[in-house]
C-alpha positions as CSV (number, residue, x, y, z in Angstrom):
1,X,0.0,0.0,0.0
2,X,1.3,3.5,-1.0
3,X,2.3,5.9,1.7
4,X,1.0,9.6,1.7
5,X,4.3,10.9,0.4
6,X,4.2,8.5,-2.5
7,X,0.6,9.6,-3.4
8,X,1.6,13.2,-3.3
9,X,4.4,12.4,-5.7
10,X,2.1,11.0,-8.3
11,X,-1.0,13.3,-8.0
12,X,0.5,16.2,-9.9
13,X,1.6,14.0,-12.7
14,X,-1.8,12.3,-12.8
15,X,-3.6,15.6,-12.7
16,X,-1.5,16.9,-15.6
17,X,-2.3,13.8,-17.7
18,X,-6.0,14.2,-16.9
19,X,-6.0,17.8,-18.1
20,X,-4.4,16.6,-21.4
21,X,-7.0,14.0,-21.7
22,X,-9.8,16.5,-20.9
23,X,-8.4,19.0,-23.4
24,X,-8.2,16.3,-26.1
25,X,-11.8,15.2,-25.4
26,X,-13.0,18.8,-25.6
27,X,-11.3,19.2,-29.0
28,X,-12.8,16.0,-30.3
29,X,-16.2,17.2,-29.2
30,X,-15.8,20.5,-30.9
31,X,-14.6,18.8,-34.1
32,X,-17.6,16.5,-34.0
33,X,-20.0,19.5,-33.6
34,X,-18.3,21.3,-36.5
35,X,-18.6,18.1,-38.6
36,X,-22.3,17.8,-37.8
37,X,-22.9,21.4,-38.8
38,X,-21.1,20.9,-42.1
39,X,-23.0,17.7,-42.7
40,X,-26.3,19.5,-42.1
41,X,-25.2,22.3,-44.4
42,X,-24.3,20.0,-47.3
43,X,-27.5,18.0,-46.8
44,X,-29.4,21.3,-47.0
45,X,-27.6,22.2,-50.3
46,X,-28.4,18.7,-51.7
47,X,-32.1,19.0,-50.9
48,X,-32.1,22.6,-52.3
49,X,-30.5,21.3,-55.5
50,X,-33.0,18.5,-55.9
51,X,-36.0,20.8,-55.3
52,X,-34.6,23.2,-57.9
53,X,-34.3,20.4,-60.4
54,X,-37.9,19.4,-59.6
55,X,-39.0,22.9,-60.1
56,X,-37.2,23.3,-63.4
57,X,-38.6,20.0,-64.6
58,X,-42.1,21.1,-63.9
59,X,-41.5,24.5,-65.4
60,X,-40.2,22.9,-68.6
61,X,-43.2,20.7,-69.2
62,X,-44.2,21.2,-72.8
63,X,-46.6,24.0,-72.9
64,X,-48.3,22.4,-75.9
65,X,-49.7,19.7,-73.7
66,X,-52.0,22.2,-72.1
67,X,-54.8,24.2,-73.8
68,X,-53.7,27.8,-74.0
69,X,-56.4,30.5,-73.8
70,X,-58.8,31.5,-76.5
71,X,-56.4,32.6,-79.2
72,X,-52.6,32.8,-79.8
73,X,-49.9,32.6,-82.4
74,X,-47.9,29.3,-82.0
75,X,-44.2,29.3,-82.5
76,X,-42.0,26.3,-83.2
77,X,-38.2,26.9,-83.4
78,X,-35.9,25.5,-86.0
79,X,-32.6,26.5,-84.4
80,X,-29.1,25.1,-85.2
81,X,-28.0,22.2,-87.4
82,X,-30.9,20.1,-88.6
83,X,-29.8,16.6,-87.6
84,X,-30.7,13.6,-85.4
85,X,-30.0,14.3,-81.7
86,X,-29.8,18.0,-82.2
87,X,-32.3,20.7,-81.1
88,X,-33.5,21.0,-84.7
89,X,-34.0,17.2,-85.1
90,X,-37.0,16.4,-87.3
91,X,-38.8,14.6,-84.5
92,X,-38.5,17.7,-82.2
93,X,-39.8,20.1,-84.8
94,X,-42.6,17.8,-85.9
95,X,-43.6,17.1,-82.3
96,X,-44.0,20.9,-81.7
97,X,-45.9,21.4,-85.0
98,X,-48.4,18.6,-84.3
99,X,-49.2,20.0,-80.8
100,X,-49.5,23.5,-82.2
101,X,-51.9,22.4,-84.9
102,X,-54.0,20.4,-82.4
103,X,-54.4,23.2,-79.9
104,X,-57.8,24.8,-80.5
105,X,-56.5,28.3,-79.5
106,X,-53.9,28.3,-82.3
107,X,-54.8,30.9,-85.0
108,X,-51.5,30.6,-86.9
109,X,-48.1,29.0,-86.6
110,X,-44.7,30.6,-87.0
111,X,-41.6,28.5,-87.8
112,X,-38.9,30.6,-86.2
113,X,-35.9,29.7,-88.3
114,X,-32.2,30.3,-87.5
115,X,-30.3,27.5,-89.1
116,X,-27.6,26.9,-91.7
117,X,-29.1,23.6,-92.8
118,X,-28.3,20.0,-92.3
119,X,-29.6,16.6,-93.2
120,X,-31.7,16.3,-96.4
121,X,-33.6,13.4,-94.8
122,X,-34.5,15.4,-91.7
123,X,-35.5,18.5,-93.7
124,X,-37.6,16.4,-96.1
125,X,-39.4,14.8,-93.2
126,X,-40.4,18.1,-91.7
127,X,-41.4,19.5,-95.1
128,X,-43.7,16.6,-95.8
129,X,-45.2,16.7,-92.3
130,X,-46.0,20.4,-92.7
131,X,-47.9,19.6,-95.9
132,X,-49.7,16.8,-94.3
133,X,-50.8,18.8,-91.2
134,X,-51.9,21.7,-93.5
135,X,-54.2,19.2,-95.2
136,X,-55.7,18.2,-91.8
137,X,-56.0,21.7,-90.6
138,X,-56.7,23.9,-93.7
139,X,-57.7,26.9,-91.6
140,X,-54.3,27.1,-89.8
141,X,-51.6,28.7,-91.8
142,X,-47.9,28.3,-91.3
143,X,-45.4,31.1,-91.7
144,X,-41.7,30.7,-91.8
145,X,-39.8,33.6,-90.3
146,X,-36.0,33.6,-90.9
147,X,-33.7,35.2,-88.4
148,X,-29.9,35.5,-89.0
149,X,-29.9,32.6,-91.4
150,X,-32.3,30.2,-93.2
151,X,-30.2,28.4,-95.7
152,X,-30.1,25.0,-97.4
153,X,-32.0,22.4,-95.4
154,X,-33.5,25.2,-93.3
155,X,-34.8,26.9,-96.5
156,X,-36.1,23.4,-97.6
157,X,-38.3,23.4,-94.5
158,X,-39.3,27.0,-95.0
159,X,-40.5,26.3,-98.5
160,X,-43.4,24.2,-97.1
161,X,-44.8,27.2,-95.3
162,X,-47.7,29.3,-96.7
163,X,-45.5,32.4,-96.7
164,X,-41.9,33.2,-95.8
165,X,-40.6,36.3,-94.0
166,X,-37.1,37.4,-93.1
167,X,-35.1,40.4,-92.0
168,X,-33.6,42.6,-94.8
169,X,-30.1,41.4,-93.7
170,X,-31.0,37.7,-93.2
171,X,-29.1,35.1,-95.2
172,X,-31.5,33.1,-97.3
173,X,-31.1,30.4,-100.0
174,X,-28.2,28.1,-100.6
175,X,-30.3,25.7,-102.5
176,X,-27.7,23.0,-103.1
177,X,-26.1,19.9,-101.7
178,X,-22.6,19.3,-100.4
179,X,-20.5,16.4,-99.3
180,X,-16.9,17.2,-98.2
181,X,-14.0,15.2,-96.8
182,X,-10.2,14.9,-96.9
183,X,-7.7,12.7,-98.7
184,X,-4.7,11.4,-96.8
185,X,-3.1,9.1,-99.4
186,X,0.1,11.1,-100.0
187,X,0.4,11.8,-96.2
188,X,0.4,8.1,-95.5
189,X,3.0,7.6,-98.2
190,X,5.3,10.3,-96.7
191,X,4.9,8.7,-93.3
192,X,5.6,5.2,-94.6
193,X,2.2,4.0,-93.5
194,X,0.4,1.3,-95.5
195,X,-3.4,1.3,-95.6
196,X,-5.0,-2.1,-95.1
197,X,-8.7,-2.2,-95.9
198,X,-10.7,-5.4,-96.4
199,X,-14.2,-5.1,-97.9
200,X,-16.8,-7.3,-99.6
201,X,-18.1,-5.5,-102.6
202,X,-16.1,-3.7,-105.3
203,X,-17.0,-0.2,-104.2
204,X,-17.7,-0.7,-100.5
205,X,-14.8,1.6,-99.5
206,X,-15.3,4.3,-102.1
207,X,-15.5,7.1,-99.5
208,X,-12.4,6.0,-97.6
209,X,-10.2,9.1,-97.2
210,X,-7.0,6.9,-97.0
211,X,-7.5,5.3,-100.4
212,X,-7.0,6.8,-103.9
213,X,-10.1,8.2,-105.6
214,X,-11.4,6.4,-108.7
215,X,-12.9,8.3,-111.5
216,X,-15.9,6.0,-111.9
217,X,-16.7,6.3,-108.1
218,X,-16.4,10.1,-108.1
219,X,-18.8,10.2,-111.1
220,X,-21.2,7.9,-109.3
221,X,-21.2,10.0,-106.1
222,X,-21.9,13.1,-108.2
223,X,-25.1,11.4,-109.5
224,X,-26.2,10.8,-105.9
225,X,-25.6,14.5,-105.1
226,X,-27.4,15.6,-108.3
227,X,-30.4,13.4,-107.5
228,X,-30.7,14.9,-104.0
229,X,-30.3,18.4,-105.4
230,X,-33.1,17.8,-107.9
231,X,-35.3,16.6,-105.0
232,X,-34.5,19.8,-103.1
233,X,-35.3,21.9,-106.2
234,X,-38.6,20.1,-106.8
235,X,-39.7,20.7,-103.2
236,X,-38.8,24.4,-103.4
237,X,-40.7,24.8,-106.7
238,X,-43.7,22.9,-105.2
239,X,-43.8,25.1,-102.2
240,X,-43.1,28.5,-103.8
241,X,-44.7,28.0,-107.2
242,X,-45.0,31.0,-109.4
243,X,-43.6,33.3,-106.8
244,X,-40.1,32.3,-107.8
245,X,-38.3,34.4,-110.4
246,X,-36.9,32.8,-113.5
247,X,-33.3,33.0,-112.6
248,X,-30.8,30.2,-113.2
249,X,-28.8,31.2,-110.1
250,X,-31.6,30.4,-107.8
251,X,-30.6,26.8,-107.5
252,X,-26.9,27.2,-107.8
253,X,-26.2,27.1,-104.0
254,X,-25.7,30.9,-103.7
255,X,-27.1,32.7,-100.6
256,X,-28.7,36.1,-100.6
257,X,-29.7,38.8,-98.2
258,X,-33.4,39.0,-97.2
259,X,-33.8,42.1,-99.4
260,X,-32.4,40.3,-102.4
261,X,-34.4,37.1,-101.6
262,X,-37.6,39.2,-101.7
263,X,-36.8,40.4,-105.2
264,X,-36.1,36.8,-106.3
265,X,-39.3,35.4,-104.9
266,X,-37.6,33.3,-102.2
267,X,-39.5,35.1,-99.5
268,X,-42.8,37.0,-99.4
269,X,-42.0,39.9,-97.1
270,X,-39.7,41.5,-94.5
271,X,-40.6,41.1,-90.9
272,X,-39.9,39.6,-87.5
273,X,-41.9,36.9,-85.6
274,X,-43.6,39.6,-83.6
275,X,-44.6,41.5,-86.8
276,X,-46.0,38.3,-88.4
277,X,-47.9,37.4,-85.2
278,X,-49.4,40.9,-84.9
279,X,-49.9,42.0,-88.5
280,X,-50.3,38.8,-90.4
281,X,-51.8,36.2,-88.0
282,X,-53.6,38.9,-86.1
283,X,-52.8,37.3,-82.7
284,X,-50.1,39.2,-80.8
285,X,-50.2,36.7,-77.9
286,X,-47.3,34.2,-78.7
287,X,-47.0,30.7,-77.2
288,X,-43.9,28.7,-77.7
289,X,-44.7,25.1,-78.7
290,X,-41.1,24.0,-79.2
291,X,-40.5,20.8,-77.2
292,X,-37.9,21.4,-74.4
293,X,-35.7,18.7,-72.9
294,X,-35.9,18.2,-69.2
295,X,-33.1,19.7,-67.1
296,X,-31.3,16.3,-66.6
297,X,-31.4,15.6,-70.3
298,X,-30.1,19.0,-71.1
299,X,-27.2,18.6,-68.6
300,X,-26.1,15.2,-69.8
301,X,-26.4,16.4,-73.4
302,X,-24.1,19.4,-72.7
303,X,-21.7,17.2,-70.8
304,X,-21.3,14.4,-73.3
305,X,-23.1,14.9,-76.6
306,X,-20.7,17.6,-77.9
307,X,-17.7,15.3,-77.6
308,X,-19.7,12.4,-79.1
309,X,-21.0,14.5,-82.0
310,X,-17.5,15.8,-82.7
311,X,-16.1,12.3,-83.0
312,X,-19.1,11.1,-85.1
313,X,-18.8,14.1,-87.4
314,X,-15.1,13.5,-87.9
315,X,-15.8,9.8,-88.8
316,X,-18.6,10.6,-91.3
317,X,-17.2,13.9,-92.6
318,X,-18.1,12.8,-96.1
319,X,-21.8,12.5,-95.3
320,X,-24.2,14.5,-97.5
321,X,-25.6,17.7,-96.1
322,X,-27.9,20.5,-97.4
323,X,-25.5,23.3,-96.6
């Protein structure tokens, strides 16, 4: 058993150790409280973000799914490149048009165009659908209004409208077909690289940029382009009729200002969407029927689609476009 003197010897040391332990425990408790506060803060941010997404999702529900008042001018956008998986994909445009035609409050439809063109297949699909819908709803007219540019495939679509309007400085026309690519044969030779391509079919690889061109294949490809160009011309003539001036340059692929396009009969007047809604349709109230992607889809598209499209476009750079 320890004597009193021995206890006195160890008490100060024990008290010192206890104070260290106590201080450590207090620090750990403070850290725990801070950690809990940060945890609550980040949970709050997470819930706020989720509620914001939910709000945006509800706010972006297609307005065309709900009846809109007694009277309005419907707008459907054709914006950007006309191609699958783009904002101006045919399915997107056609979906907006169908809903706009169905809505009983629609007094007229404006195709608000700002596009350099794109796929002839997508453009032709929209053109044909406009004609079909006009047959089903003969009282509802369609007006194409061109902004900065309405060229090539975009003009193909515009030609289906009852009338076309543009700004005096808009770029209009470019009625032609293009297919461009690169040839790397001499580059491979200089680098000492040998191309190995195995195909079944004499002309299966005729668009291969690493193989020499053959005159007969180039001639064949030009017939494909000419056929598509003639289809384009036929649709423009069908849509515009006698309004087109007899000018051989009309279908040469040239592009004109809105003022020049008016003289050539490519458009019917100068004006903005607001002007057409107010003065032509007679309904100043404008409702946008363009289908909008939900926020999550928009986010993922921005994150990954641009890279994917860039790779895809580089692989199929020889694909045919109305541009």
